[in-house]
N, C-alpha and C positions, 0 to 999 in steps of 0.2 A: 584557369581550370590549367593549370597546369602544360607538360606537355604534348597530355592531348590536344593542344590549343590548335596544332598546324593541321589537322582534321578537319577546321570549320575552313581551308582553302585561303586561310592569310585573310581573309577577307574583313570579318566582321560582323556577318553573319547573322553570327547570335548578339549581335549587340547594338540592336536595331533598338531598346527606350530602358532604359537603369532604371528605378523607381529608388524612393530613401526608404530608408525602413521606416524614416519617423513617417513620412507620406500611407504606408501599409499600416503603421502602425494606429496611426488618425483613420484611417482606410475601415478597419475591422474593431472599434472602436476595441482596442489596445486587446485586439484577438481574443476576443471575450467569446464564452461557451454558446451565449445566442449569436452569434454569426458562426460554431462550429458548423461545419454540413458533410464531416465526416471525418473518417482514417484514411490516408492514402498510403502507397505500397513505402513510402521513404518518409512518413510524417503524417498530422494532421493536414485538411481544406478546411480553409476560412469564406465566408462570404462580405466583401467589402464593397467602399461607394469610396469612389475617386471626390477630392472637391469641385469635380465638372460634371458633376452628377454620374458615370458612366462606373453603371456594376461590376464588378468582377469577382473572382476566384482564387482564393491564394494556397498555396502547396508551401507551406513552414517545413522544414527541412529536421528533423529532429536533429539537437549538436550533437551528440554523440554517434550517429550513425555512418559508420564508415560503408556501410552497403547505398545506403543513403546517397551520397555525396558522388559515387559513381553513376547512380541515377539520372540524381539531378546533370552532370557532366554533360551523361547521353540524351536529356532529356533534352538542352539547351540548342546541343550538336545539331539533331535529328529536327526535333520539329517547327528548330529558326532556319530550316530552310525548305517546308514545303508551307503551300498554299492551297487549297479548296476549299471546298463549302462545305464535306464531310467530312471535314479534320479540323478537331479546336484548335480555336487560335491564340498563342503566347502573343501577352500582349507586351510581355520586358521581363526582368529581373530586379530580385537586389539581394546584393553580397554585400554584408559590410558585419567589420571583425567575425567574430563566429552566425553570422547570420548569412542562410543560403535561402534564398525567394523563391521560386517564377507565381506568375502575375497573367491570368488567362481570363478572355474570355465568360461572360458569367452565366450558364443557361442553367434558367430557370426549373426548369424538367427532372432536371436531377438525372440520373444514370438510367439505364433502360431497364436496369433489372430491378428497381425500384420502383415500377409500374406495373412490369411486366407480371411478377410476381407477386404482386399486393393485392387480395380480394378485392381491396376496397377501387382500387384506381386501375386495376386492367379495361374496365372498361370503357376506359377514353379509348384504345388502342383497338380503330375497329378493322376492319378485312384492311381496307383500300389504306390507314395509316400502317400497320403493321407488311402489306408489302412496299411503298414507299421505304419504311426504314431496312428493310431487307434491298431494297435497292442501292439505298443510299450509303451504307455499309460497305455493298460490291463496289462501287465507284469508286469510294475513297480508298479500298483496298489494292483495287485495278491502279488507281494514281498511284500509290506506294510504292507496286511492284513493276508497273510502266510505261509510266507517263511524267512521272517524279522527274528529275534531272538525276539522282538516286537512286536507284533502287535500295527500297525498308523493304526488313521482315521483321512484320510487328512481332512476334514474336511471346505476347499475351491479347492477344484476340476472346475476350469475354462481354454477356451483356452487364457488367458493372464495370467495364471499360468503353460503352457507348451513349454517350448524353446527350441528352433532346434539347434544344433547344424550346422555344418557347410556340414555332405549332409544331412542336414532334418530329422536327426534319434533324438525322443524327447526325454525331460526330463520333468520329473513332479519338479517343484522349490516352494517354498513361504512357507514352515513347521511351520512358528512362530502362525498358532491358530492351527498345527495337536494335538491329543493327543495318549497316549503310552494307551494299553489298557493289564492289564491283561491276561495269557494264557486261562482262560477258562470265561473274561471276555466278554457278549455278545451284551452293551450295555452302554450309559453313559445318561445325563441327566444335562441340563443348561440353567439355566437364563436370562445364557449372550449369544445372538445369534450373534454368527460370522459366516458368511460366502457371497456372493455374490445372488444376486436375479437374478432369471432367471435359478441357476443352484441348489437353495435348496429344502431336501426333503421336502413335503407335513410335515411328521412328526418331523419335524425338525424344520420349519418355522414356527408349531404351537405348538407343545410342547416341543422343547427344546430334544427333545430327538434324540442320532446321534449315526451311528452304522457302519458297514460294506458297509450294504444298503443305509442309508445316501450315501458313495462316489459312489453306483453305481448307486445311477436315477442323479449323475452332471456330472458320465460317459456317461449314457443315452443319457444328452442331450450333451455332447460336439460329441458323433457319428453322431446326427439329426444333428450339425451344422459343421462338417467337410464333411460327405453326400453333406448336401445343400451348402455350402458357405454361409450361411444367419445365423443371430443371433435367439437366441432364444425369447428375449427380445421383439426384432424388431416384429411389428403389417403387419399383414399380410390378413384379410379381415377386412374393416372399417365397415360391418355392426354386424357380428357376432365376431368382436375383436378378433378373435384366434391368440396365440403366433406360436412360431415355431411348440410348439408340436401339438398345436391341429390343425393346418394346416397342419403337415405331416400325422396327424392320419386322417383327414378328405381325402387325398391326398391314400394312404395304403386300407385301409377300400375299398375303389371306382377301385380302384389297375388297377390304374395312378402313376405308378411306375418311369414312365418317368419323371413327371416334377418335382418329387421330387429333383433328381441328379441336382449337382452346374452344367449352360447352360454351364461353361464356360469346363468342360470336353471334351474330345473329344468321338467319337463316338462307341470306342472299349468298350464301358462298358459294363460288362456281365446282362442283366435284371434280371437276374438270381441272380449275387454274388448281386448286390444294394439290391435286395430285401430281401437278407439274415441278411443285413447291418441294411437296416430299420426297423428286425422285431425283430432280436438282441435290439438296441435304443432304442423299444417301449416296450420293455418287462421291460428292465431299469428303465425307467418314469413311472414305474406302479404306484397307485396313493398308495398304501397297502405296506409297504417294505416286508412284507412272500410272497408279490406274484413273487418280484424280485428275478431277477437268482444273485446269488452268485460270485465274478470275477474269482474263480476258473469252476462255470460253462459257464461266458462270455467270455473268454479263449476258452476251448472244443469248445465250437458252433462258436468261429470266425475262430477257427482251423480248423475244419472237414468241408471233400468239403460234407458231404453229413449227414445230422443229420435232424429227425422229432423235429419240434420246438413249445414249446405252445401257445396257441394263444394270446397276449395282451390281457389285459381290459385297458379298456379305461383309457389314461392317467389323470394323475393329472395335476394342474391349464394347463389346454389347452386351455383356456382364460383369456386374460386380463381385469381385473375389470378396468372399469373407473369410473370416479369424476362427479355425479351430472346426467348419461348421458351425456354428452359433445360427440360430432361429437370429434373424434379424425382422427389425422392425416393421409391423403393414402399414403404419403410416408413413407415405416418402417421403412430406415434408420435414418429418422431422428428423432427418437422419439428410439432410444436403451437407457437399459438402463443398461449396461453390466457392464459397469466399476461402479458400485455403491454395491460399499460393506459395508457389516454389518457386525461393528467390538466391540463386549467384550461393550456390553451393551445390557438392558433387551428391554424388548419386546417393550413395549409399548413408552421407551423412542427412539426405532428403527425409528416407526411408524412418532416421529418427526422433525428424522433425513432425511429421504427421500422424504419426502413431508413438504415441507415450507411453513407455510403463506402468501400472499403476502400481500404488502404494500395495494394497493389497496382494499382489499378487505372486505366487510361487516364480521363486526363481530357479526351474528345474529348468534343465537343459532345454528336453524338449517343448518347453510352452517356448523356449526364449527365439527355437528354430520354429514357429509355427508363426506366433506374430512376424518374427523377421522375415518368412518367407511367404507369406503372405503377402504383407507387404511389399517384395519386390516383386511378385506378381501383379499389382496391381498399377503397376508402369510397366512391366511386361518385362520384366531381368528375371534369371530363373534363380533357379533356391541354391542354396549351400549347403556344405557339411559342414557334423562339429567336429572341432579341431579346437588344439592349446590358443589358437592365436579367436576363433571365433569365440572360445568362453573367456577368455582375458576381458573381448568389447564386451559381449554382454554383461559383464557382471558390473563393467564403465557405466556402461550404458544406467542396468537400474540402479545403481548409486548414484547419476546423476539427474536421474528424475525420479527416485525415492527420495533425497537428503535434501534436495536444493528448491525441488518445484514446486507449489502447491496445484495439480496439476490430474485430479481424480477425476478421471469421464466416469457421467453415467451412461446405463445403454447397452452393454457390453462388459466380458472381460477384462477387456483388451482397450476399452476408452476407444471404440470404433466412434463414436457420434461427436464427430471433437467442434460443432459448431456447434452443440449446445451443453458445454462444459459445467460441470457443475463448481472447478475451484474459481480462485480468483483472474484469472489468467485464461483468457482465452488460446484456442490454437495460435491465429494469428500473432498474438500478445508477445506467444514463448518465441513466437518464429523470429519477431522483431528484436525481441531479446536478445535470444543466441547468438544476432547478427550483431548485435550493439559491442556484444563484451565480446566478439572473437576478436579484434582491434587490440584488447591490453594480453591476451592470452599471448606467455613465451613456452614455443612448441622442444625447448631444448632442456628447460626448467621446469616442465608440468607446474608454473605458475603463476599470478598475476601480478601485472605493475606494479611499481607500489603508490598504493594507494585508491587502486581499481578495484571495481569487483568484477571477478569475468567466473565466480566458481558453475556456473552453467555451464560455461565451453568448456566443455572438458576436451584430453584426447582423441579420448574412441569419440565423440560427438564431431572431434575434426576435420580424423583423418583417415577413417575407417577403416576396415577389417586387417589393413597393414600395421598399421601405431606406426608406420613412417614418420616423420616429419613430415609437414606438408611444405611442399615448395613455394618457397618466394614468400612466406612468416614474416612478418618485419621480426627485426630484433628486439631484446630489452637493453635499454640504454646501459652503457656501461659505467659501475661504480667509478668515484674516485683512486686514482694509483696514488700509492702509498711514495711518498718523500721524495717531494720533488725539487728540481733542482732552481736556483736563483736564474739559471742564466735562461731556463724553457718558460719563467714568468717574463722573463721581458719579451718572448718570444710572443706570447700571447698576449701580453700589452701591447706588441705590436701591429700585432694578425688583428687585434680588437681597436685600434686606431684606423688603422685602414681600409678596415670591413668599414665603420662609420662613416670613412671619407667617400669608399664607393658609393657607400650608403647616397650621402649626399647629392653625388653629381649626377648619380640614378634620375633622384629624383626633378633634379633642375629638369635634365632632361625629357622626362617626362612631360615633367610642366609645360616644357619651350611645345614641344612635339602636342600635346593639349590648346596650348594658346593656337599653333594654325592650325588643327584640325576644325576650333571650334571658327574659327576667322573664318574656314571652307564652309565650313556648317550656314555662319551669318552670312556669307554673300550667295546660298541659293535659296535663304528667307528671305533675303530684302528682293532677291532677283525675281521669285515666282509670282510677290507680287499678292493684293490678297485674294488670290485663289489657292493661296498657301494652307488654308483649314481645308480643303476637297481633301488634303493627304491626311483629313484623321488627325493633325495634328500629333504625328508618333515615329517622326523621321523613316517612315518607311525608304524613300526618296533619298532617305543619306546613310545610305551602306557604307561609301567608295569616295571616297573624293582624292583625285589625283592633282601634282601641280602640273602648271603649263610648262614649266621647265622637265618634268619629266614625261610629259610627252613631246612637246620637240626632239629631245633624244630618241623618244621609241620609235619619230616615225622622222628622225633624220632633218630634223629643219622641213616634215613636212615638203619633201623630196616629192617631184613628179615622179620619180621612181617607184614610192610607195606610193603612189596614189592608185585604187581601187576606180575610181567612177564619180559622179557629179549627182547627189541626191535632193532630197525635194527639201533638203535645207542652205544643201553647201555641199562640200565635196568631202570623200571620202577616204580616209590612210591607210594602208596595215602599217602596223608598228610591233614592236620589241622591246617588252622593257627589262627592268636592269635583271627577272629572274627567271627569264627565259620567257616567259608566258606571250605568245603570238595574241596581236590586238587590232580590231576595229579604232577607228577614232571621223569622227562626225564632225567638222567641224564647219559654225554658223556663220554666211556669209556677215559680217560684220553689221551690212547696208541692210539687211534686209528683215523687215518688221514684220511680216509674213513667215518668216523664218526662225524669229525670237516665238512668238504662238504655239509654232508647230515644239522648241525645242522645250517648249512647259509640258508641253500636252505629252512630250515623250516620258520624260521625264516621270509625269504624274500617272500614264497611266503603267508604264512596262516594271517600274520598280518595284509592282505589283504582283508583277506577276511569276510565277516558275511550274513550266511544264518544258518537256523535253523536243517538244515542235513552237517551241519559241524561241526569238532567238535571246543573246541572255546581255544585258543593261551588266557593267559591271564597274562602273562610276561614270565622274561628272568632274566639271573640272569651270570651275566662274572663276575668273581671274582678268579686271580692267574690263577689253572690253569684248576677252576671248569667252565665246563660248563653245564646249567640247561635250562631247557624248562617247562615253569608252566603253562597245562589244568585244564581244567572243569573237575571235576569228574563223570563219570558215573559209576552209583553203578553195571548194569547188563553186566562191558567187553565187550568184542568181540563177534559179534553176532556166530564166531565159536565154543567161550566156550561152546553157548547153547543151537546152530540146531545140532553139533555133539556129546551132550552127552546125552545119553540115561537118564539117571535121571532127565533131565533138558529140554526137549526137546519139552517135553507135554506143555512147556507154550506157547508157539508159536502155537498158532492154524492156521487154514484159514484166520480169516481177520487179526491177525496180522503179518502172514506173509507177506501177499499182503504188506499192510502197509510201512514194511520195505521195500519190493520190490521199491515201489513206493515214496518214501522217497530216497531213496540211488541214484534211477533215476533224481529225481528233484535236490538233491544236485550236480550229474554228467553231468544234464545242465544248473545250474550255472553256474561252472568252464566253461565249451564248451561255453557259451553265450551269459548268462546276466551278468557275471562280468564285472567290468571293464575290467581286465585283461582275455583272455584265455589261462587258465592251462586244463595241458594232466597230470593226479595225477602216470597214469605209474607201480602202484603199486599197485589196486584194488583189494581185496578179501577181504572173509567172516571174516579174522583177522583184517582185517585194518577197519573193518564199529560196529563202538561201542555201546553200547545200552543205552537210558537212562531209567530212575526212569519208566518211562510208556514204557518203548520199543520201546522208537522210534530211529532210525538209528540215526547213526556221524560218514560220511566218517572221517576218521583222515587219519596221516604219509603222509605228506607230504612232506618228505627229498627229493626222489627222483622224485617230480614233477617239471615240463617246465615248463614256461611265453612264449606263441606264441604271437608275432606279431598280429595288426586287422587285417591281408590276408593273415599269414601265414599259411598253410594244414597241413604241417608236418618237420618232423625235424629229423635227422640221428645222429646216434652215434655210435662208438667203444666197448664203454663200455656198456654192456647189465647191465639194472637192473630190477627185475620183479623174480617175483615166480612160479613157475615151473607148470604148471599146467592153469593158468591166462594169459599167455604170449602170444600176436596175434603170428601170423604164421612169419608175414613181420617182426616182432620187433625182432624175436628171431635171422631168419636166417639169416635178411637183417641190424640189424640195426634202422629200417624204424619206427620210432612209429606216430602218430596223433591220433584226437579224436576217429578215427573206434580203433586205440588198445584197448582205455578206453572201448569204446561200445562193443569188443570180452568179453572180462575181464567178463565184467556186465553180460553179455549172460551168459557165467559161471557162474556166481551167482545167476541165474535166476532158473538154469535148480539144484545147489544145494539147494538153500531156498525150493522151489514146489517137490525137491524128500529126500532129510533131508542125503544125501551121499556126499563125496568128491568126487569132480571130476580126482582127482590123485590116486586112488582107482579102482583092479581089478575087473573086473563087468562079464565076459567070459573067464576059463585059457587058450581054445583054440588060441578065434583070439584075447585074450590082448583087449580088448575095456574098453576104461575108461569110467566116466559116460556121456558124451561128445556122444560118438559114443553108448551106451547102449542104451541115451534117446533117439537116431534115428532111430535105431532098432523097438523099442515101438510104436515110436510115427508113423513110416513110415506102420508102422500093424495095428493100428488103437489099441493097447493097452494100452488106456492112464490110465486107473486106475489103473498098473504096477507100474505108473510114481511117482505118488505122493505116499509121505511119510506115509506110513505102521499109522503112531500113529496118524496120523488122524482124524478128527472123519468121518463119510458117510455123513456131512452136507455139502459136499465142493461138486460145480456144475463142473459136467465133461467139460460142453460150456468153460466154465472158467478155467479152468484148462485149458488143451486144449490151449486157448486162448495164457496164460504167459507162458504155454514148446514151441507154437508155432514161441513168440515173443523172447523168450533165443535162437533161434535154428537160427532164420534170425540175429543173434547177432552175433555167430559162425560162420559160413559162412567162409570158406577159402582167398578171396577175399574182400582183403577191402571194393570193392567199393560197391561187394554185402550187404554191410554189410547199417542199416540202419544207422540215425545221430541221437543225442539223444532229439534230438526234436520230429523227427518221433518215436522214442520207447516208448514218452511218451502220447504222441498222439493215439498210437494204445493201449497202457493199458488203456487210460482213456475213451476210446470212447467203446462205447458197442457192437457195430454192426458195422467192419468197415473190408473192403474184405482187406485179408493181402495178400504179395506175397510168394510163393511155395521156402523153404529156397532150397540151394542146401546144397550137403552133404557137412557135417563139415569137421574144419581142427583138424586135432590132436583128429582124432577118434579113432584110437587105440595106447597103451601104446607103445613103442617098446623096447622090450626086448635086455639083454645081450646076447651074442654066442646060442644063441637061449631055453636058461635056462626055461626048466619047472618054472613057476610060483606058487606061490601057488594060496588053488583056493577062502580063506578066505578073502573076499574083505577087510574086516575091518582093517589086519594086513600090510601090502603093501602102508599109505598111505604119499604120497610127500609132502602134503597140505604148510608145514610148509618151504621148501626146499626154501630160496631165492636167488638167482643169483644178486649178484651185483659184479658190477667190472670189467664185463667176458668177453674177447676180442670177438668177430660177426665173421659173415662167412662173 
């Protein structure tokens, strides 16, 4: 991976599984043409089948593609850190000799565009499925922008980069041009424009500025394409030269909604529903980035049944510029530029990669200017005037295409119809060829490297009108100097010997390290036992292994000064690694059989999760009798240690508490719906929510969690695990657990966070009410101000507090069927105005007493918040 390896956090996230080249050769039948699925951005893609029967898709990098190597590195760097059901899954990679391959899950329905724009297939995409695809892509994009631990801008979102599984669920793919943003980074800029014509936002195409809003623009284009079944880059009005965006804008402003939706859809489409989706799409493609919504806003708008939407302004790129006012063909399907991808070239170079000079054209300066300025206008760049520099540039470009490329185009004097070329090469082939030969061109001598062909790559095409050498271009190897002396030969020989010795020593060191790593992996496999197959046999749980010695040193030999507390299966210590990284270490009690099961479960579950509202497992240690888990260290400890501490609770103002509720809600929604595995936590409580330096919440302690199958709705057990005060009635009484069990626990947490009180304390000595019962009484009597924490300032909105209490009470209803799902909960929390159902009397509103013994009147002396039920028989 080269120097960029450091960007991978030095933990090998990108090294989850390595395939041998031989195994992939066998899987793809030696990369046979029958198994070829298509041509990706950096090389062909093949279908394969591993010896265990698993079907895969393999991207094979073109050996000579310097551009592809960068995409390969970027893809590994980005996608290895992501885990969401609406993102394509990277299974592993192969790097052997000159071969570079990426191995993905195989998705049988190929890309969205191959179905959506195929007259023979598009009927399978009914209205319900199209909405599911739009919402799935939106959730995937929202995860990239907001809920992944890394903020990621895709930069090339389009229908051909959305793949469909067997059930037509969408998965965003192709992260070769994606960029990782810092926590507070809002935008980036580049001279190397990457993306696809028709999907690029105006600020990116014109100024190289990209941000979340660039992806939002691309998503808006996709919404309109999915609703209409048409490509944005096709022409829809030969007189006005409208693209799809302009076409939809005109129909929408004229109220002709029925003419927008795909004609192959049935008549059951609700006009109001179609109007909303088109409305959201038009909001996304507005010209100014500041006017476009965020993906959080977009998801809210899509999910809300009734919500007032802003009026969109006229969209960007509503018309397609023509060349020399040439009349464009009236058949929209024959002129699509949907597949013309711009990759790693400067704006000036891009113009000549997508507009090729025809071999029969006259090389007049006006001809050149017309072509050049029309191309610039298509990406929003202003026109240029004629001068000597431009004249020389034009001459080079003309010679480049006339002499070396068979690129004649039909349909226009300057080859406008790029996708329907009549030459041997398509526009995409030409782009890839140009990029491949770029690496062999020497800017200083204007020649190709010895033994290499690079005639397609000229100085004009490389460096634009300035005709200056491109920065950072690789120099050619220097020729052998004449008249070498013997002393110099001796130094050379000694250098060679020294290098050889160093290589051998390095190889031995690597071999030693690999053996140590293999032993640690073997320890984990042996320890996990027969449950190991549940880990998908792909080593997801093996991201990093620590030696026991390194953890001893980090925690100062598990000193009491570094002890943070006592977890479910043993003590937790703070530590500091030799690289300065602070960690939290869970150490299993050696004699705890129950703790061993929790340890195994924690490794099995949390190693598969990646969300900014879930605590991050850095690695593990299994040596002799020691069992340790190493996590990120969170300086503000657990939520309960702040919320229920009179000296600390003031730092949790109203805004901070709402952020915690919404963050935990998003983390739980991810576990239930958007992780590739459906996970039930089973022990959600304030002490299992940790707070980082900015008081952002992270759900922790997955030792009792359970993984559900795709269609599994509930489970049952005789061994009840959980914490008194947070356990749902059906789980406590019958051992039945489901998503709704976690929803109950979350409802309790909402009420605790709003009130600043523990559920298990007593609030009425005569009626023995717990917090749930106490809040229920106050809510039904309209005494909302008495529910909120007294330490909160008076700026708390009564209406806002009422909504959060209302949602909390809906979550703690006695019957699981009456409780909302976490999707419903998030919608209710985020919507400013939404009609909420009336909650029924909650479960466990009273605390049962022992022999009717009178309970103390001071509620704070009877908290049972830390009493955890573990391994107890259910009824």
